[in-house]
N, C-alpha and C positions, 0 to 999 in steps of 0.2 A: 504493500500500500504506500502510495506517495502522500505523505502527511501534509504536503503543501497544496495538494489538489483534491484529496479524498479524505473521507472519514467513515468510521463504522456507523451503521444506522440499523436499528432494530425497530420495526414498526410497532411491535407489541410493547416494547419498553416506552416508546413515544406515546402510544395510546393510553397505557396505564398511568403515565405521568400526567397526562392532560385530562383524564377521565373525570376528575373532580370538578373541573371547570365546565366541561360539556354537560356533566350531570346536573349542575345548577341551572343551566339553560333548559335542559330536558324537563326538569321538575316544573318549570314555569310554562313552557310552550307545549309540552306533550302530556302534562298532568300525570307524570309517573312518580313513584316514590323514590326516596333518596337511594343512590347507588344502584339504580335500576340496571344500567348497562353493565356494570361490574357483576351484578348478580346473574344477568343473562349469560355473560361469559363463563362464570363459575359453573352454573347448572348445565350449560351446553357442553362444556368440556367434560363434565361428569358423564353425560350421555355419550359423548364422543369416545370416552374410554370404554364404555360398555359395548360400543359398536366396533371397537378395535380399529379406529381410524389411524392411518399412518401418520407419522410425526408432522409432515408438512401440512396435511389436512387439519390436524389439530391446531397448528400454528395459525392457519388461515381462519379456522373456526373462531379462535379467540379474537383475532383482529376484526373480523366481520361482526362479532357480537358486540365488542366495545364501541364500534362505530355504526351500529345498525340503524340508529335513528337519523343518520346523515348520509348513508351510503347510496351511491348510484353507480351506474356502469362506468362513467368517466373517472370519478375519483377512486373507485375500486381498482381500476387499471393502474392509475398513478401510484397507488399505495402497494400494488402487488398482491391484492386480496382476490381470492378465487370467488368472485361475486356470482358467477354463473353456475356454481355447483348446486345441484338440486338438493343433495343431502345436507349441505351446510345451511342453505336457506330454510329448508323444512324444519331442521332442528331449532334454529334461531326463532323462526316464526312461532313454533310451538311453545318455546320457553317464554318468549316476549309476551305472547297473549296470556299465558297463565299468570305471569308476574303482574301484568297490568290488572288482571281481574282479582287476584287473591293477595298480592303483595307478600312474597316469601319472607320479607324482613320482619313481619309482624311477630311480636313476642307472644301473642295470644294462642294458647293451645287449641282453642275452638277454631281458629283460622287454619291451623295445621290439620286438624281433623277434617275441615271442609275441603281442603286440597286433596287429602287422601281419599275422601268419599268421591270427589269428582273423578280422580284418576281411576278408581275402581269401576265407576259407572261408565267411563268412556274408553276403557281399555280395548274394546273391540273396534272402535272407530278412530281413536287417536294413535298414530303410529308409534309414538315413544312413551305412551302412558305406563306400560308394564316396566320399562326400563327405569323410569323415574320413580315408580313405586318401590322398586328394589333399592335404588339410590337413597330414597328418603326414609328408609327403614331404620336409620341410625340417628341418634341424638346429635352426633357431630355435624351431620348435614344441616340440620335446622339451625344449630348455633352458628355455624359458619355463615349461613345466609344473613345473619344479623350483624356480622362483623366485616367491615371493609378490609381491615388488616388481614384477617384470616383468609378471605377470598383472594386477596392479592398474593399472599404467601403461597397458597395452593397453585395459583396460576404460574408464578415464577418457578416453582419447584417442579411442575409437571410438564412444562413445554421444553422441547429441544430448542437450541439456540440457532436461529436462522438469520443471524446478523449479516447484513450485506455491506460490501464496500462500495460506497457511492461517491461520485464527484460532488463537490460543494454545490454545483449548479443543480444536480439532481435533488439534493437535500432541500435547496431553496424552493424548488417546484412543489415539494410536499409541504413545507412550512407556509408557503404563500397560500395554499389551499386552506390551511387551518386559520391563518390570520384573517383571511377573507370571509370567514364565517361571521365575523363581527361587522366588517365593512371592507370595501375594496382597498387593496394596498399598493396597486401598481404605480399610481402617481407619487406616493410617498417614496417608493423604492427608486423611481426615476430621479427624484431630487437627491436622495442619498447617494446614488451612483455618481452624479455630477460632482458632489462635494468630495467623495472619497477619491475620485479621479484627480481632482484639484490637489488634494493632499498627497497623492501618489502612494496610497496604501499598497503594501505588497499583496500578492495574489490571495494568500490565505486570509489575511485581514479584510480584504475587499469582500470576499464571499461570506465570511462569518459575520461581518457588520451588516450585510444585507439580510442574512438569515435572521439575525437579531431584530432588525427593523421590521421584517415581515410578521414577527410574532409580538410586536410591542404592545398592541392593544388586545391581544387574545384574552387576557384576563377580564376584560370588560364583559365577556359572556357570563361571568359569574354575578353580574349586577342586574337587579330586576329591571325589566324594560320600562316599568312605570317610572323609574327614576331616570334612566338613560334617555328616555323619549319625552320627558316632562317639558312642556312648552314654557313654563314660568321658572323663575329663579328657584334654585334648590334651597331647602332649609339647611341649617348647619348639620343636622343629623344625617340628612340625605347626602350631603357632600362628604361626610366621613365614610359613608357606605361606598360611595364612588371611589374614594381613595384606596379602599381595600383591594381594588382590582390588581394593583401592582404587587401586593403581597401574594395573592393567589397565583399570579403569573410567575413570580419568582420561585415559589415552591414547586410549581409544575416544571419549569424549564431546568432548574438545577437537578431534577431527578432524571434527566435524559442523558444517557451516556454520550460523552464528547461535547456537551453543551456548556461546559464550565464558563468560558469567556462569553459565549452567546447569552447565557442567562444573566450575566452582569450587565452587558451593554443594553439588554432589552428591559431592564428593571431599575435603572437609575435615572430615567429621563424626567422624573418629577423632583429630583433633588436640585438644590440651588447652592451657589457658591457661598451664600451667607448662612448656610446651615438651617434654613427655614423651609426646606422642602420636605417631601415624604417619599417612601414610608420610613426611612431610617435616619432622617435629618443629618445626612452627610454634609460636610463642608468642603471648601475648595481643595484642601489637601487630600481628600478622599476620592476626588473625581479626576480621572485621566482625560486626555484630549478626546479620546473616543467617547467617553461618557458625556463630556460637555458638548461635543458635536451632535450626538444623538439627541440630547435634550433640546438643543436649539432647533434642529431639523424637525423634531416632533412638534414643538410649539409653533413653528412657522407653518407647518402643514396643517395643524389644527386651526390656526387663525384664518387660513385661506379656504377652509372647508365650511360648508353650510351645516349648522346645527339645528336641532328642533326648536331651540329658544332664540336663535338669531340668524341673520343672513351671514354669508361669508364676508370677511373683511377684504378690502382691496389690498394689493401689494403694498401701496404706500401706507395704508393704515397698519398693516401687519408689521412692516419695518419700524414704524414709529413705536409700536408696542414693544418690540424687541429692544429698541434703543433705550426706551424708558426702563426696561428691566436691567439693561447694562448699568444705567446710572444708579440703580438701587443695589448694585453688586449681586444680582441674582444670576446673570449669565456672563459668559466669557466674551469680553468686548472684541478681542482679536478675531474670534471665530464668527461672531455676528457680522463684523466688517467683511470677512471673507465670503460669508454666505450672501451678503448683499451684492458683492462684486460678481459672484458666480451665478446666482439664481435670479437676480432682479434685473 
């Protein structure tokens, strides 16, 4: 592997790291219970074991399960998931429908009994009911379904490692798709590319900076739409909730193998030189050139973008706001001057 051009990438590691954020959006938009996708993956893999599926099919079954509320033919191909497999889709649809109706995470024994009664009554028509009856005969199964940690431990311990060596460009295609689940990222990446070309970043830093930029707002999927799409000014409590998106994003990205630098550059963009930013209140000595550049690019891009509560600012208005932040020692003046020279 050429470390200047390539990195190891494991789609299930990536999906498991990001599942908590996707889960929060699923709860709101698909009316599922907490950790639904993780539970679908756990139960589907248990069924896959009973079916003696080969290791690669088990790996694909996990990825398909974790992403099943978002998957389509195009992004499945991009992620290398066997989306067209009848057996994988039938297992996942069976488990997804059951968990939606009964919620396997419930601690109520009555709910457990209802599931078993249903499986017994439908064993002749539901293809995998008998297998799940066997699987659910242990206390361990039901307790695992109530614990995200135990389900993740099982998944990591039961899957073969199908890590791929991908070019940074191939990784970026995948992260762009996830970043765009919140909002399109192409325009932001174009602005980033112009600035890192101006600063003559080496090849590895160019790609990893762009990968970080593609995921910079991914954590906002964890914030309720009622807040993100509010047309009036946020309350102080609502603003605190919005600020937590960086925390969720940081925890997700730093759990991905090989994303050590990426996770830092994608999660310091709300910090300020004066130490009054968030989430960690870093000050100037804690922020590298790349951190400062990402922060300024993100703010400039946000100012030029239309929001629910305001129209997009003009270039002149955006520059004036950045220059005001310079005077207040919030941003790096030299980088702001360079951005104006290159992008305006």
